[in-house]
Backbone as CSV, one residue per row, in Angstrom:
resi,resn,N_x,N_y,N_z,CA_x,CA_y,CA_z,C_x,C_y,C_z
1,MET,-1.883,-13.567,-34.266,-0.832,-13.904,-35.227,0.096,-14.973,-34.646
2,ASN,0.438,-15.954,-35.453,1.289,-17.045,-34.989,2.710,-16.588,-34.696
3,GLU,3.307,-17.187,-33.683,4.747,-17.043,-33.463,5.483,-17.962,-34.438
4,PRO,6.767,-17.696,-34.688,7.549,-18.673,-35.459,7.590,-20.010,-34.721
5,THR,7.587,-21.096,-35.458,7.703,-22.431,-34.871,9.177,-22.833,-34.890
6,THR,9.752,-23.003,-33.709,11.184,-23.287,-33.583,11.396,-24.550,-32.782
7,LEU,12.130,-25.500,-33.364,12.470,-26.739,-32.664,13.870,-26.629,-32.087
8,TYR,13.990,-26.803,-30.786,15.283,-26.888,-30.106,15.588,-28.380,-29.954
9,ILE,16.374,-28.923,-30.876,16.624,-30.362,-30.881,17.949,-30.628,-30.172
10,ILE,17.875,-31.384,-29.100,19.006,-31.587,-28.185,19.499,-33.025,-28.281
11,ARG,20.814,-33.180,-28.400,21.354,-34.527,-28.268,21.416,-34.871,-26.783
12,HIS,20.962,-36.069,-26.443,20.922,-36.510,-25.045,22.282,-36.359,-24.354
13,GLY,22.275,-36.409,-23.033,23.507,-36.320,-22.257,24.398,-37.533,-22.428
14,LYS,25.646,-37.377,-22.042,26.640,-38.443,-22.195,26.289,-39.638,-21.315
15,THR,26.365,-40.823,-21.915,25.975,-42.052,-21.224,27.186,-42.944,-20.942
16,MET,26.891,-44.044,-20.264,27.931,-45.031,-19.992,28.525,-45.555,-21.293
17,PHE,27.677,-45.932,-22.264,28.174,-46.449,-23.546,28.953,-45.387,-24.316
18,ASN,28.482,-44.125,-24.287,29.252,-43.049,-24.922,30.656,-42.981,-24.339
19,THR,30.741,-43.151,-23.031,32.013,-42.986,-22.324,32.993,-44.109,-22.630
20,ILE,32.486,-45.342,-22.762,33.389,-46.472,-22.995,33.465,-46.865,-24.465
21,GLY,32.853,-46.052,-25.333,33.007,-46.258,-26.772,32.232,-47.437,-27.329
22,ARG,30.997,-47.602,-26.858,30.147,-48.656,-27.414,29.026,-48.049,-28.259
23,THR,28.642,-48.772,-29.293,27.606,-48.312,-30.207,26.246,-48.396,-29.521
24,GLN,25.541,-47.278,-29.510,24.309,-47.190,-28.730,23.182,-46.712,-29.640
25,GLY,22.532,-47.647,-30.285,21.413,-47.308,-31.140,20.118,-47.515,-30.386
26,TRP,19.527,-48.699,-30.551,18.335,-49.024,-29.776,18.696,-49.628,-28.423
27,SER,19.957,-50.016,-28.227,20.405,-50.375,-26.883,20.493,-49.084,-26.068
28,ASP,20.547,-49.212,-24.756,20.410,-48.010,-23.932,21.205,-48.140,-22.644
29,THR,21.836,-47.041,-22.235,22.471,-46.970,-20.918,22.159,-45.598,-20.317
30,PRO,22.200,-45.489,-18.998,21.870,-44.205,-18.364,22.992,-43.176,-18.511
31,LEU,22.648,-41.934,-18.240,23.650,-40.873,-18.231,24.654,-41.121,-17.108
32,THR,25.900,-40.792,-17.369,26.917,-40.833,-16.330,26.745,-39.617,-15.414
33,LYS,27.489,-39.598,-14.327,27.448,-38.443,-13.413,27.846,-37.171,-14.159
34,GLU,28.883,-37.269,-14.984,29.318,-36.123,-15.788,28.233,-35.732,-16.790
35,GLY,27.615,-36.748,-17.403,26.542,-36.479,-18.356,25.377,-35.754,-17.714
36,GLU,24.993,-36.176,-16.518,23.905,-35.508,-15.796,24.272,-34.066,-15.483
37,GLU,25.512,-33.854,-15.069,25.958,-32.505,-14.692,25.862,-31.545,-15.878
38,VAL,26.318,-31.999,-17.049,26.267,-31.151,-18.248,24.815,-30.816,-18.601
39,ILE,23.916,-31.792,-18.473,22.512,-31.540,-18.801,21.863,-30.628,-17.758
40,HIS,22.283,-30.710,-16.513,21.812,-29.739,-15.517,22.196,-28.325,-15.954
41,TYR,23.439,-28.159,-16.400,23.874,-26.845,-16.894,23.049,-26.421,-18.107
42,LEU,22.810,-27.360,-19.016,21.991,-27.055,-20.190,20.599,-26.590,-19.755
43,GLY,20.027,-27.297,-18.790,18.711,-26.910,-18.290,18.696,-25.507,-17.724
44,LEU,19.740,-25.166,-16.977,19.845,-23.802,-16.440,19.964,-22.783,-17.569
45,GLY,20.749,-23.135,-18.594,20.936,-22.236,-19.726,19.665,-22.019,-20.530
46,LEU,18.763,-23.004,-20.491,17.492,-22.907,-21.214,16.322,-22.527,-20.292
47,SER,16.609,-22.247,-19.042,15.546,-22.138,-18.036,14.566,-20.999,-18.294
48,ASN,14.985,-19.993,-19.014,14.087,-18.873,-19.305,13.614,-18.848,-20.753
49,THR,13.915,-19.922,-21.507,13.378,-20.050,-22.864,11.956,-20.595,-22.762
50,GLU,11.012,-19.905,-23.355,9.621,-20.343,-23.264,9.369,-21.503,-24.221
51,PHE,9.002,-22.654,-23.677,8.658,-23.826,-24.482,7.170,-24.113,-24.358
52,LYS,6.524,-24.276,-25.507,5.103,-24.625,-25.507,4.890,-26.088,-25.139
53,GLU,5.871,-26.924,-25.526,5.787,-28.351,-25.220,7.176,-28.966,-25.354
54,ALA,7.303,-30.192,-24.872,8.584,-30.887,-24.908,8.358,-32.343,-25.292
55,TYR,9.343,-32.884,-26.016,9.296,-34.275,-26.450,10.678,-34.894,-26.289
56,SER,10.697,-36.203,-26.208,11.954,-36.941,-26.348,11.638,-38.246,-27.066
57,SER,12.687,-38.927,-27.512,12.479,-40.295,-27.970,12.090,-41.140,-26.764
58,ASP,11.720,-42.382,-27.023,11.316,-43.271,-25.930,12.485,-44.029,-25.328
59,SER,13.719,-43.679,-25.719,14.910,-44.301,-25.116,15.167,-43.679,-23.750
60,GLY,15.614,-44.501,-22.802,15.798,-44.034,-21.434,16.726,-42.841,-21.319
61,ARG,17.807,-42.840,-22.082,18.774,-41.743,-21.986,18.187,-40.412,-22.451
62,ALA,17.283,-40.480,-23.430,16.626,-39.258,-23.904,15.586,-38.779,-22.892
63,MET,14.830,-39.709,-22.323,13.836,-39.327,-21.316,14.518,-38.756,-20.079
64,GLN,15.628,-39.371,-19.654,16.369,-38.867,-18.495,16.861,-37.446,-18.754
65,THR,17.363,-37.207,-19.951,17.848,-35.874,-20.321,16.717,-34.858,-20.281
66,ALA,15.579,-35.215,-20.874,14.437,-34.291,-20.910,13.961,-33.945,-19.503
67,ARG,13.906,-34.927,-18.638,13.413,-34.683,-17.274,14.334,-33.739,-16.507
68,ILE,15.644,-33.900,-16.692,16.601,-33.009,-16.014,16.416,-31.577,-16.499
69,ILE,16.295,-31.400,-17.814,16.119,-30.052,-18.368,14.832,-29.425,-17.844
70,LEU,13.739,-30.176,-17.860,12.461,-29.643,-17.390,12.491,-29.343,-15.891
71,HIS,13.239,-30.139,-15.139,13.372,-29.889,-13.697,14.050,-28.545,-13.437
72,GLU,15.010,-28.184,-14.280,15.735,-26.918,-14.109,14.963,-25.728,-14.684
73,HIS,13.950,-25.991,-15.479,13.249,-24.905,-16.171,12.337,-24.143,-15.205
74,SER,12.271,-22.843,-15.396,11.469,-22.004,-14.502,9.983,-22.354,-14.555
75,ASN,9.549,-22.953,-15.671,8.142,-23.322,-15.828,8.002,-24.805,-16.177
76,GLY,9.003,-25.585,-15.788,9.099,-26.970,-16.251,7.900,-27.845,-15.953
77,GLN,7.294,-27.670,-14.783,6.170,-28.526,-14.403,4.933,-28.279,-15.261
78,ALA,4.858,-27.114,-15.882,3.677,-26.760,-16.678,3.853,-27.063,-18.165
79,ILE,5.046,-27.470,-18.573,5.301,-27.739,-19.991,4.856,-29.161,-20.319
80,PRO,3.894,-29.338,-21.236,3.472,-30.699,-21.606,4.647,-31.475,-22.209
81,TYR,4.805,-32.725,-21.773,5.937,-33.544,-22.233,5.444,-34.908,-22.670
82,GLY,5.939,-35.376,-23.829,5.597,-36.705,-24.310,6.770,-37.344,-25.025
83,THR,6.655,-38.637,-25.306,7.716,-39.359,-26.014,7.217,-39.793,-27.387
84,ASP,8.161,-39.971,-28.300,7.832,-40.401,-29.660,8.910,-41.373,-30.126
85,SER,8.529,-42.614,-30.388,9.504,-43.642,-30.782,10.129,-43.351,-32.146
86,ARG,9.491,-42.521,-32.944,9.999,-42.256,-34.289,11.292,-41.447,-34.279
87,ILE,11.563,-40.729,-33.198,12.760,-39.881,-33.160,13.889,-40.532,-32.361
88,ARG,13.795,-41.851,-32.158,14.891,-42.561,-31.490,16.072,-42.727,-32.452
89,GLU,17.164,-43.265,-31.956,18.382,-43.443,-32.757,18.175,-44.534,-33.807
90,TRP,19.091,-44.567,-34.793,19.110,-45.674,-35.752,19.329,-46.977,-34.997
91,CYS,18.826,-48.060,-35.563,19.096,-49.393,-35.025,20.282,-49.996,-35.774
92,PHE,21.270,-50.456,-35.031,22.478,-51.022,-35.637,22.480,-52.552,-35.636
93,GLY,21.318,-53.144,-35.355,21.194,-54.592,-35.422,22.155,-55.306,-34.486
94,SER,22.847,-56.314,-34.982,23.756,-57.102,-34.154,24.971,-56.299,-33.699
95,LEU,25.214,-55.131,-34.322,26.331,-54.265,-33.918,25.944,-53.355,-32.750
96,ASP,24.659,-53.309,-32.434,24.189,-52.506,-31.312,24.796,-53.028,-30.016
97,GLY,25.365,-52.137,-29.246,25.969,-52.522,-27.973,27.410,-52.972,-28.083
98,GLY,27.897,-53.198,-29.317,29.300,-53.556,-29.506,30.185,-52.317,-29.454
99,TYR,31.482,-52.534,-29.487,32.387,-51.391,-29.468,32.317,-50.629,-30.789
100,ASP,32.485,-49.302,-30.705,32.425,-48.459,-31.900,33.378,-48.948,-32.988
101,GLY,34.509,-49.490,-32.571,35.494,-49.971,-33.529,34.963,-51.090,-34.418
102,GLU,34.014,-51.865,-33.892,33.410,-52.928,-34.710,32.564,-52.314,-35.821
103,LEU,31.676,-51.394,-35.451,30.811,-50.749,-36.439,31.637,-49.995,-37.484
104,TRP,32.523,-49.132,-36.997,33.284,-48.285,-37.921,34.497,-48.998,-38.495
105,GLY,34.681,-50.276,-38.113,35.689,-51.101,-38.762,35.097,-51.851,-39.940
106,VAL,33.899,-52.402,-39.742,33.298,-53.236,-40.791,32.587,-52.413,-41.864
107,VAL,31.911,-51.327,-41.484,31.136,-50.545,-42.460,32.007,-49.986,-43.585
108,PRO,33.159,-49.370,-43.290,33.996,-48.886,-44.401,34.432,-50.000,-45.349
109,ARG,34.745,-51.172,-44.807,35.179,-52.279,-45.666,34.057,-52.733,-46.597
110,ILE,32.836,-52.769,-46.075,31.689,-53.137,-46.912,31.528,-52.146,-48.058
111,LEU,31.826,-50.880,-47.789,31.693,-49.833,-48.807,32.979,-49.633,-49.614
112,ALA,33.929,-50.548,-49.440,35.187,-50.560,-50.211,36.103,-49.380,-49.902
113,PHE,36.093,-48.949,-48.622,37.053,-47.939,-48.173,38.075,-48.585,-47.246
114,LYS,39.233,-47.937,-47.113,40.305,-48.497,-46.283,39.946,-48.446,-44.798
115,ASN,39.341,-47.346,-44.375,39.041,-47.167,-42.955,37.981,-46.070,-42.810
116,TYR,37.663,-45.749,-41.566,36.630,-44.744,-41.272,36.983,-43.383,-41.868
117,GLU,38.239,-42.957,-41.687,38.659,-41.647,-42.185,38.525,-41.572,-43.703
118,ASP,38.918,-42.636,-44.378,38.807,-42.689,-45.833,37.333,-42.597,-46.255
119,MET,36.473,-43.295,-45.529,35.044,-43.273,-45.839,34.459,-41.876,-45.664
120,MET,34.795,-41.212,-44.555,34.231,-39.897,-44.290,34.781,-38.842,-45.247
121,THR,36.033,-38.993,-45.663,36.624,-38.064,-46.632,35.874,-38.122,-47.955
122,ASN,35.386,-39.319,-48.296,34.680,-39.506,-49.561,33.179,-39.216,-49.476
123,ARG,32.736,-38.734,-48.299,31.361,-38.279,-48.124,30.330,-39.281,-48.625
124,ILE,30.243,-40.397,-47.939,29.211,-41.373,-48.275,27.826,-40.797,-47.961
125,SER,26.811,-41.383,-48.535,25.440,-40.951,-48.253,24.885,-41.730,-47.057
126,TYR,23.816,-41.221,-46.495,23.164,-41.941,-45.405,22.558,-43.255,-45.903
127,LYS,22.144,-43.290,-47.155,21.646,-44.552,-47.706,22.774,-45.574,-47.787
128,ASP,23.970,-45.134,-48.215,25.139,-46.022,-48.219,25.374,-46.584,-46.819
129,LEU,25.305,-45.704,-45.823,25.539,-46.118,-44.443,24.491,-47.129,-43.997
130,ALA,23.219,-46.837,-44.266,22.142,-47.759,-43.864,22.287,-49.105,-44.558
131,ASP,22.621,-49.093,-45.845,22.786,-50.357,-46.591,23.953,-51.172,-46.033
132,ALA,25.038,-50.490,-45.665,26.208,-51.190,-45.126,25.914,-51.781,-43.756
133,ILE,25.139,-51.072,-42.940,24.765,-51.599,-41.624,23.911,-52.856,-41.785
134,ILE,22.988,-52.838,-42.734,22.169,-54.028,-42.998,23.052,-55.190,-43.452
135,ALA,24.032,-54.900,-44.294,24.932,-55.955,-44.775,25.765,-56.543,-43.642
136,ALA,26.104,-55.711,-42.654,26.932,-56.166,-41.532,26.127,-56.830,-40.425
137,ASP,24.830,-56.611,-40.418,23.964,-57.067,-39.339,23.627,-58.553,-39.501
138,THR,24.123,-59.354,-38.592,23.870,-60.797,-38.667,22.532,-61.187,-38.035
139,ALA,21.869,-60.247,-37.366,20.599,-60.552,-36.695,19.376,-60.144,-37.515
140,ASN,19.596,-59.445,-38.620,18.507,-58.950,-39.456,17.535,-58.035,-38.700
141,TRP,18.109,-57.185,-37.841,17.304,-56.228,-37.076,17.406,-54.813,-37.629
142,ALA,18.496,-54.488,-38.294,18.726,-53.114,-38.744,17.634,-52.678,-39.723
143,GLU,17.319,-51.381,-39.685,16.239,-50.844,-40.511,16.723,-50.463,-41.909
144,PRO,15.918,-50.716,-42.933,16.239,-50.220,-44.270,16.185,-48.695,-44.297
145,TYR,16.926,-48.127,-45.229,17.014,-46.669,-45.353,15.640,-46.016,-45.435
146,GLU,14.764,-46.539,-46.284,13.465,-45.894,-46.482,12.636,-45.888,-45.201
147,LYS,12.769,-46.939,-44.400,12.029,-46.988,-43.136,12.575,-45.948,-42.159
148,ILE,13.896,-45.830,-42.086,14.497,-44.805,-41.218,14.047,-43.421,-41.668
149,ARG,14.128,-43.197,-42.966,13.774,-41.887,-43.512,12.331,-41.531,-43.186
150,GLU,11.428,-42.482,-43.362,10.009,-42.214,-43.135,9.733,-41.910,-41.667
151,ARG,10.313,-42.717,-40.771,9.990,-42.509,-39.351,10.610,-41.231,-38.804
152,VAL,11.872,-40.953,-39.178,12.542,-39.759,-38.653,11.858,-38.497,-39.179
153,TRP,11.612,-38.460,-40.482,10.987,-37.264,-41.050,9.586,-37.056,-40.490
154,SER,8.779,-38.115,-40.467,7.402,-37.962,-39.995,7.364,-37.592,-38.520
155,GLY,8.298,-38.120,-37.726,8.332,-37.792,-36.303,8.542,-36.309,-36.060
156,PHE,9.601,-35.756,-36.640,9.902,-34.339,-36.428,8.899,-33.435,-37.148
157,GLU,8.489,-33.832,-38.354,7.569,-32.992,-39.117,6.199,-32.931,-38.451
158,ASP,5.741,-34.049,-37.898,4.450,-34.052,-37.205,4.482,-33.134,-35.982
159,ILE,5.585,-33.188,-35.230,5.727,-32.312,-34.052,5.680,-30.847,-34.480
160,ALA,6.447,-30.518,-35.524,6.513,-29.132,-35.998,5.170,-28.670,-36.560
161,HIS,4.531,-29.535,-37.345,3.244,-29.181,-37.970,2.171,-28.954,-36.901
162,HIS,2.145,-29.809,-35.910,1.186,-29.673,-34.802,1.396,-28.344,-34.089
163,ARG,2.632,-27.983,-33.817,2.915,-26.739,-33.106,2.555,-25.518,-33.958
164,GLU,2.856,-25.578,-35.272,2.519,-24.450,-36.149,1.006,-24.248,-36.192
165,LYS,0.256,-25.353,-36.312,-1.212,-25.272,-36.356,-1.777,-24.698,-35.058
166,ASP,-1.044,-24.909,-33.947,-1.529,-24.493,-32.631,-0.963,-23.142,-32.213
167,GLY,-0.501,-22.360,-33.181,-0.059,-20.999,-32.879,1.435,-20.779,-32.888
168,GLY,2.207,-21.842,-33.122,3.663,-21.698,-33.180,4.294,-21.609,-31.798
169,GLY,5.560,-21.224,-31.761,6.326,-21.151,-30.521,7.449,-22.161,-30.502
170,ASN,8.111,-22.247,-29.365,9.288,-23.102,-29.216,8.918,-24.493,-28.713
171,VAL,9.599,-25.498,-29.262,9.425,-26.884,-28.823,10.796,-27.447,-28.455
172,MET,10.894,-28.063,-27.285,12.123,-28.745,-26.880,12.012,-30.219,-27.249
173,ILE,13.034,-30.747,-27.937,13.024,-32.147,-28.362,14.380,-32.774,-28.038
174,VAL,14.374,-33.888,-27.329,15.621,-34.602,-27.050,15.684,-35.840,-27.941
175,SER,16.730,-35.913,-28.750,16.889,-37.034,-29.674,18.342,-37.521,-29.624
176,HIS,18.871,-37.985,-30.747,20.127,-38.724,-30.781,21.018,-38.230,-31.918
177,GLY,22.334,-38.440,-31.744,23.311,-37.851,-32.649,23.108,-38.157,-34.117
178,LEU,23.035,-39.440,-34.477,22.912,-39.796,-35.882,21.539,-39.413,-36.421
179,THR,20.515,-39.539,-35.599,19.161,-39.171,-36.021,19.067,-37.680,-36.332
180,ILE,19.656,-36.851,-35.462,19.637,-35.397,-35.694,20.428,-35.056,-36.950
181,SER,21.591,-35.655,-37.087,22.423,-35.430,-38.270,21.678,-35.830,-39.540
182,PHE,21.010,-36.971,-39.495,20.257,-37.465,-40.646,19.111,-36.521,-40.993
183,LEU,18.395,-36.037,-39.972,17.304,-35.092,-40.219,17.814,-33.862,-40.964
184,MET,18.966,-33.345,-40.560,19.511,-32.163,-41.235,19.818,-32.446,-42.696
185,SER,20.264,-33.666,-42.990,20.552,-34.014,-44.385,19.280,-34.084,-45.218
186,LEU,18.169,-34.440,-44.578,16.894,-34.465,-45.291,16.405,-33.050,-45.603
187,ILE,16.823,-32.103,-44.779,16.487,-30.693,-45.012,17.427,-30.081,-46.039
188,ASP,18.717,-30.398,-45.931,19.735,-29.844,-46.838,20.738,-30.943,-47.175
189,ASP,20.595,-31.551,-48.346,21.428,-32.703,-48.697,22.862,-32.330,-49.064
190,SER,23.187,-31.036,-49.031,24.572,-30.628,-49.294,25.429,-30.677,-48.027
191,LEU,24.787,-30.882,-46.880,25.522,-30.888,-45.615,26.326,-32.178,-45.457
192,PRO,27.532,-32.079,-44.870,28.268,-33.300,-44.538,27.626,-33.996,-43.340
193,MET,27.977,-35.264,-43.128,27.491,-35.964,-41.937,27.978,-35.251,-40.677
194,GLN,27.042,-35.025,-39.760,27.369,-34.343,-38.500,27.414,-35.365,-37.361
195,ILE,28.150,-36.449,-37.562,28.151,-37.526,-36.570,28.748,-37.052,-35.241
196,GLY,29.556,-36.006,-35.283,30.235,-35.534,-34.071,29.459,-34.546,-33.231
197,LEU,28.133,-34.551,-33.290,27.352,-33.639,-32.453,27.654,-33.895,-30.978
198,GLU,27.849,-32.819,-30.228,28.186,-32.936,-28.805,26.964,-33.363,-27.989
199,ASN,27.212,-34.144,-26.944,26.135,-34.443,-25.997,25.657,-33.139,-25.365
200,GLY,24.353,-32.932,-25.370,23.794,-31.702,-24.800,23.771,-30.517,-25.749
201,SER,24.264,-30.698,-26.967,24.239,-29.597,-27.928,22.823,-29.368,-28.437
202,VAL,22.573,-28.140,-28.891,21.264,-27.755,-29.413,21.386,-27.466,-30.903
203,THR,20.545,-28.106,-31.686,20.412,-27.805,-33.112,19.022,-27.207,-33.300
204,LYS,18.987,-25.994,-33.804,17.725,-25.250,-33.857,17.198,-25.200,-35.293
205,LEU,15.938,-25.588,-35.457,15.273,-25.568,-36.759,14.058,-24.660,-36.703
206,ILE,13.841,-23.904,-37.779,12.633,-23.102,-37.942,11.712,-23.830,-38.924
207,TYR,10.428,-23.882,-38.605,9.447,-24.562,-39.463,8.373,-23.568,-39.869
208,GLU,8.167,-23.428,-41.171,7.152,-22.501,-41.664,6.535,-23.042,-42.942
209,ASN,5.207,-23.156,-42.942,4.456,-23.596,-44.122,4.997,-24.903,-44.714
210,GLY,5.259,-25.866,-43.823,5.693,-27.180,-44.282,7.148,-27.300,-44.641
211,LYS,7.949,-26.284,-44.335,9.359,-26.308,-44.711,10.246,-25.989,-43.514
212,PHE,11.312,-26.801,-43.339,12.307,-26.569,-42.295,13.450,-25.705,-42.826
213,THR,13.951,-24.838,-41.956,15.185,-24.099,-42.209,16.121,-24.348,-41.026
214,ILE,17.381,-24.641,-41.305,18.360,-24.880,-40.236,18.889,-23.540,-39.746
215,ASP,18.749,-23.289,-38.451,19.202,-22.032,-37.852,20.593,-22.180,-37.243
216,THR,20.738,-23.099,-36.279,22.042,-23.347,-35.659,22.258,-24.849,-35.524
217,VAL,23.514,-25.275,-35.511,23.878,-26.691,-35.425,24.911,-26.874,-34.313
218,ASN,24.688,-27.874,-33.459,25.699,-28.272,-32.461,26.084,-27.105,-31.552
219,ASP,25.096,-26.345,-31.121,25.312,-25.150,-30.301,25.443,-25.560,-28.829
220,THR,26.558,-25.227,-28.221,26.787,-25.586,-26.806,26.778,-24.364,-25.891
221,HIS,26.376,-23.206,-26.398,26.471,-22.006,-25.559,25.478,-22.029,-24.405
222,TYR,24.384,-22.781,-24.534,23.430,-22.867,-23.421,24.065,-23.590,-22.226
223,ILE,24.908,-24.573,-22.507,25.632,-25.267,-21.427,26.574,-24.293,-20.728
224,ASP,27.299,-23.510,-21.524,28.219,-22.509,-20.951,27.447,-21.484,-20.122
225,ASP,26.289,-21.055,-20.625,25.459,-20.102,-19.868,25.036,-20.708,-18.538
226,GLY,24.654,-21.985,-18.573,24.227,-22.655,-17.351,25.338,-22.768,-16.322
227,ARG,26.550,-23.012,-16.806,27.697,-23.057,-15.882,27.870,-21.712,-15.183
228,ARG,27.738,-20.641,-15.939,27.887,-19.300,-15.352,26.775,-19.031,-14.344
229,ILE,25.556,-19.433,-14.688,24.427,-19.248,-13.781,24.644,-20.006,-12.470
230,SER,25.175,-21.244,-12.595,25.362,-22.081,-11.402,26.354,-21.486,-10.419
231,THR,27.320,-20.724,-10.920,28.320,-20.114,-10.024,27.744,-18.933,-9.255
232,GLN,26.567,-18.474,-9.686,25.947,-17.330,-9.008,25.090,-17.762,-7.838
233,TYR,24.848,-19.077,-7.739,23.989,-19.563,-6.640,24.781,-19.650,-5.345
């Protein structure tokens, strides 16, 4: 009999760009010392969770996060690990690598809002956001909404479907804040944007017969557990 198929989707550890407030889509920076420390704690907190396999996006910060977690895991060396470009962050085009204030300054104006707070209060859609990023992108690199939707959904759904077909169980996946938030909206479109997901937080999804159910969102208790474990050494 199959086990339930459960995805433990983790936002990567805090990076240099996260720390200095720069937009980090397809651009990439490594985890800071603090970011590494938090992910070490997360790894300890997850060290006895049985994972059938592990994945991350192909961005360096996600791969670095996955490797730290697997290093701390009691069975980490035996867990198959691979990368998937489909679960990487959104591309912000010419705004990639710029300060967050540039992205969240121009996007609300394009959508006819006074500022970021006004935009978020009015609950824009992810399609609105994608269209505004394309309008702001002077390099013509940003992805259209339908392309983002197809790659993000197919990436996570393929991982879940493969695991369900192979008997179910837990899968560890390291991805990115906006991508994880967007995936949840595809599962439940009544949810607000979860742009504030914590670095190292776990969002848990159950997959059964082609359908996702959201179990927990932005869960940081594994990090807290890891901190407690570390004091016992």
